[in-house]
C-alpha positions in Angstrom: -11.2 -11.9 -22.2 -13.4 -11.2 -19.2 -11.3 -9.2 -16.7 -11.2 -9.8 -12.9 -13.6 -7.6 -10.9 -10.8 -5.3 -9.6 -9.1 -5.1 -13.0 -12.4 -4.1 -14.7 -13.4 -1.5 -12.1 -10.1 0.0 -11.0 -8.0 -0.6 -14.0 -10.2 1.5 -16.3 -10.2 4.4 -13.9 -6.6 4.3 -12.8 -4.5 3.0 -15.6 -3.9 6.2 -17.4 -2.9 8.1 -14.3 -0.7 5.3 -13.1 1.1 4.9 -16.4 1.7 8.6 -16.5 3.3 8.5 -13.1 5.3 5.4 -14.0 6.7 7.2 -17.0 7.7 10.2 -14.9 9.5 7.9 -12.4 12.1 6.3 -14.7 15.3 5.2 -12.9 18.7 6.4 -14.0 20.1 4.2 -16.7 23.3 3.6 -14.8 21.7 2.5 -11.6 22.2 -1.1 -10.5 21.1 -3.1 -7.5 23.4 -2.5 -4.5 24.0 -6.2 -3.8 24.2 -9.2 -6.2 22.0 -12.2 -5.6 23.6 -15.2 -3.8 22.7 -17.5 -6.7 21.7 -17.1 -10.3 18.2 -18.3 -9.8 15.5 -17.0 -12.1 12.8 -14.5 -11.2 9.3 -15.4 -12.3 6.7 -12.8 -13.2 3.1 -13.8 -14.1 1.7 -11.9 -17.0 -2.1 -12.2 -16.3 -3.4 -10.9 -19.6 -0.8 -12.7 -21.7 -1.3 -16.2 -20.2 2.4 -16.6 -19.7 5.3 -16.2 -17.3 8.3 -13.9 -17.8 11.6 -15.5 -16.7 14.2 -12.8 -15.7 17.9 -13.4 -15.1 18.7 -11.7 -11.7 22.3 -11.0 -12.6 22.1 -9.5 -16.2 18.5 -8.3 -15.7 17.6 -9.7 -19.1 14.3 -11.3 -20.1 15.4 -15.0 -20.7 12.1 -16.4 -22.0 8.3 -16.6 -21.7 6.6 -19.8 -20.4 3.1 -20.4 -21.8 0.5 -21.2 -19.1 -3.3 -21.2 -19.0 -5.4 -18.1 -19.0 -5.1 -15.6 -16.2 -2.1 -16.7 -14.2 -2.4 -14.5 -11.1 -0.5 -16.2 -8.2 2.1 -18.9 -7.6 3.5 -20.9 -4.7 6.2 -23.5 -4.0 5.1 -27.1 -3.6 6.1 -29.2 -0.5 8.8 -31.0 -2.5 10.5 -27.6 -3.0 11.2 -28.6 -6.6 7.9 -27.6 -8.1 6.7 -24.0 -8.5 2.9 -24.0 -9.0 1.3 -21.3 -11.2 -2.5 -21.1 -10.8 -4.3 -20.3 -14.0 -7.7 -19.0 -12.9 -9.2 -18.6 -16.4 -8.2 -22.1 -17.6 -9.0 -24.0 -14.4 -5.5 -25.5 -14.3 -2.1 -25.4 -12.6 1.2 -25.2 -14.4 4.1 -26.9 -12.6 7.5 -25.3 -13.2 11.0 -26.2 -12.2 12.1 -23.2 -10.0 15.8 -23.6 -10.9 15.7 -24.4 -14.6 12.4 -22.6 -15.5 11.3 -25.6 -17.4 7.5 -26.5 -17.5 7.1 -29.9 -15.9 3.4 -30.5 -16.4 -0.1 -29.1 -16.4 -2.8 -30.2 -13.9 -6.4 -29.8 -15.1 -9.7 -29.6 -13.3 -8.7 -27.2 -10.6 -11.6 -24.8 -10.7 -10.9 -21.1 -10.8 -7.7 -21.1 -8.8 -7.2 -17.3 -8.3 -5.2 -17.4 -5.1 -3.4 -20.5 -3.6 -1.7 -21.5 -0.3 -0.2 -24.6 1.2 -0.7 -25.1 4.9 2.7 -25.0 6.8 2.4 -28.8 7.6 2.1 -29.3 3.8 -1.0 -31.4 4.2 -3.5 -29.0 2.7 -3.7 -27.0 -0.5 -6.3 -24.2 -0.6 -7.6 -22.1 -3.5 -9.8 -19.1 -3.7 -12.2 -19.1 -6.6 -12.4 -15.4 -7.2 -14.9 -15.6 -10.0 -17.1 -18.4 -8.8 -17.4 -17.5 -5.1 -16.0 -20.5 -3.3 -13.0 -21.8 -1.5 -11.6 -25.3 -2.2 -9.6 -27.4 0.2 -7.5 -30.2 -1.2 -5.2 -32.9 0.2 -1.8 -32.8 -1.3 -0.9 -36.2 -2.7 2.5 -35.3 -4.3 3.9 -33.6 -7.4 4.6 -36.8 -9.2 1.2 -38.4 -8.6 -1.2 -38.8 -11.6 -3.6 -36.5 -9.7 -1.5 -34.6 -7.2 -4.6 -33.0 -5.5 -7.7 -34.6 -4.0 -10.6 -32.2 -3.4 -11.9 -32.6 0.2 -14.3 -29.7 0.6 -15.8 -26.8 -1.4 -17.2 -24.0 0.7 -19.4 -21.3 -0.7 -18.4 -17.7 0.3 -19.6 -14.2 -0.3 -18.8 -12.3 -3.5 -15.3 -12.6 -4.8 -13.0 -14.4 -2.4 -9.6 -12.8 -3.0 -6.6 -13.8 -0.9 -5.7 -16.5 1.7 -3.5 -16.8 4.7 -3.0 -19.9 6.9 -1.7 -19.9 10.5 1.6 -21.5 11.5 -0.2 -24.4 13.2 -2.1 -25.3 10.0 -5.5 -25.0 11.8 -7.2 -22.0 10.2 -7.5 -20.4 6.8 -8.3 -16.7 6.6 -10.0 -15.5 3.5 -10.7 -11.9 2.3 -14.0 -11.6 0.5 -13.5 -8.6 -1.8 -16.9 -7.5 -3.0 -18.8 -8.6 0.1 -16.4 -6.6 2.4 -15.9 -9.6 4.6 -13.2 -11.6 6.4 -13.8 -15.3 6.7 -12.1 -17.9 8.9 -12.2 -21.6 8.0 -11.3 -24.5 10.4 -9.0 -26.8 8.5 -9.6 -29.9 10.6 -13.3 -29.8 10.0 -13.4 -27.7 6.8 -16.2 -25.6 8.2 -16.4 -21.8 8.7 -15.4 -20.5 12.2 -16.7 -16.9 11.7 -17.4 -14.2 9.2 -16.6 -10.5 10.0 -17.6 -7.3 8.2 -14.5 -5.3 7.3 -13.5 -2.2 5.2 -13.8 -1.6 1.5 -12.5 -4.2 -1.0 -10.3 -6.3 1.3 -7.4 -7.9 -0.6 -4.2 -9.5 0.7 -3.6 -10.8 4.2 -0.6 -11.0 6.4 -0.4 -12.9 9.7 2.3 -12.1 12.2 4.7 -14.9 13.3 2.9 -15.4 16.6 -0.4 -15.9 14.8 -2.0 -13.1 16.9 -2.3 -10.1 14.5 -3.8 -10.3 11.0 -3.2 -7.4 8.6 -5.8 -6.8 5.9 -5.2 -4.5 2.9 -8.2 -2.4 1.8 -7.9 -1.8 -1.9 -11.0 0.3 -1.9 -9.6 2.6 0.8 -6.2 3.9 2.1 -6.0 1.7 5.2 -4.6 -1.6 6.4 -6.8 -3.0 9.1 -5.1 -4.9 12.0 -7.1 -7.6 13.8 -6.4 -9.6 16.9 -7.3 -13.2 15.9 -5.9 -14.9 18.9 -9.3 -15.5 20.6 -12.6 -17.0 19.6 -13.8 -13.7 18.2 -11.6 -11.4 16.1 -11.2 -7.8 17.3 -10.2 -4.7 15.3 -7.1 -3.2 16.9 -6.2 -0.4 14.5 -6.7 1.1 11.1 -3.3 2.0 9.7 -3.2 4.8 7.1 -0.9 3.7 4.3 -2.0 5.0 0.9 -4.9 4.7 -1.5 -5.5 1.2 -2.8 -3.7 -0.7 0.0 -3.3 -4.1 -1.6 -0.5 -6.7 -1.3 1.9 -7.6 1.5 5.5 -8.9 1.6 7.5 -9.4 4.8 10.9 -7.8 5.0 12.3 -11.0 6.5 13.1 -9.7 10.0 9.9 -11.0 11.7 8.9 -7.4 12.5 8.3 -5.4 9.3 6.1 -5.9 6.3 5.6 -4.0 3.1 2.2 -3.1 1.7 1.8 -1.9 -1.9 -0.6 1.0 -2.4 -1.9 0.5 -5.9 -3.7 3.8 -6.4 -1.1 5.9 -4.5 1.8 4.4 -6.4 3.7 3.9 -3.1 4.9 1.2 -0.8 4.5 1.5 3.0 6.7 -0.3 5.5 4.7 -1.3 8.6 6.2 -2.1 12.0 4.0 -5.0 13.2 4.9 -4.4 16.8 3.8 -0.7 16.9 1.3 -1.1 14.0 2.6 2.1 12.4 4.2 3.1 9.1 7.9 3.6 9.5 9.0 4.2 5.9 7.6 4.9 2.5 9.1 3.8 -0.9 8.1 4.6 -4.5 5.9 2.1 -6.2 5.4 3.2 -9.8 2.9 1.9 -12.3 0.2 0.5 -10.1 2.2 -1.6 -7.6 0.9 -5.1 -6.9 2.8 -8.2 -5.7 6.3 -8.1 -4.2 9.2 -10.3 -3.5 12.2 -9.6 -1.2 15.6 -10.8 -2.4 17.9 -12.7 0.0 20.3 -9.7 0.1 17.7 -8.1 2.5 17.8 -4.9 0.5 16.3 -5.4 -3.0 12.6 -5.4 -3.2 10.9 -6.7 -6.4 7.6 -5.2 -7.5 5.2 -5.9 -10.3 4.1 -2.6 -11.8 0.7 -3.7 -13.0 -0.3 -0.9 -15.4 3.3 -0.2 -16.6 4.2 -3.8 -17.7 7.4 -3.7 -15.7 9.2 -5.6 -13.0 10.6 -2.9 -10.7 13.7 -3.2 -8.5 13.7 -1.0 -5.4 16.6 -0.4 -3.0 14.9 -0.5 0.4 17.7 1.4 2.2 17.9 4.2 -0.3 14.2 4.1 -0.9 14.5 4.5 -4.6 13.8 2.6 -7.9 17.1 1.3 -9.2 15.9 -0.6 -12.3 12.9 -1.7 -14.3 12.6 -4.6 -16.7 9.9 -5.0 -19.4 7.6 -7.9 -18.9 4.1 -8.8 -20.2 0.6 -7.3 -19.8 -0.8 -6.9 -16.3 2.1 -8.5 -14.4 0.8 -9.9 -11.1 2.6 -12.5 -9.0 6.5 -12.4 -8.7 8.7 -15.0 -7.1 12.2 -16.4 -6.8 14.1 -19.1 -4.9 16.6 -16.5 -3.9 14.3 -14.8 -1.5 14.4 -13.4 2.1 12.4 -15.2 4.8 8.6 -15.0 4.5 8.2 -13.5 8.0 
């Protein structure tokens, strides 16, 4: 199987070191999360190189089952009906619809070209995908989960090399796109489906996080050790600050208090907590095994982390800043998600 650009370049160089560090950072066998989830809702982990999803019970921490998907499931998102979890299968040009409560596969939607990353606009009118391998962004109208074809392609926009992650503002007016191998940040107007601007940025831009007021956009630089903060409130974006986090700054997850956001530093095997008001790192947590995507549980204390090179789902106590449990999953775990989550901002 052809590997994604970052997996091929960074994985070969870093996997051995990351796995060694993950092995050295095993949590105590008796450790348990400090607060139980409010509901027994499953945790979903995408195994990108196994073409399936691990379903984890959040109470017993057992691996319930594996759901087959298409090739290269990397990211997932909840549909507007809030009853359908959408898994994007980049290598199979398809979407797998899953029930987020029962973990049953509902259907497969074909002919969605290279859906590496995906986002719904907050008004739930638009569905956007980044074609990481084919260098374009697709904008769809959402018809409905039960429709024969739930998505209608409105516009395909060519981008630079390797569009990676997406973020959409709270007013559903603009899509921000990181373009990984062109070292660019792109803004697309949703109403007209045309580019607003393209900006050169740091090395290998990956995930994006937009603050609740839509003013500050954070950009993780996987090819460096910084998060770049941009003011995007005006017609022209302005670089505010480069925040030193750790080597391989990659993915974001808000803490849920509308002020703090976590960033996973894949090469450094750490997680930094950024204060979005001061644009400074206020805490650092362990992130063993090549940390990637994260999810914050509704208890406000338990952070879930996919340890990419270690094939683990890692549970982290945010207050104690320590790993409290790891659960075996599949190869190259990427996206992680549960209904029992903290707010996204």
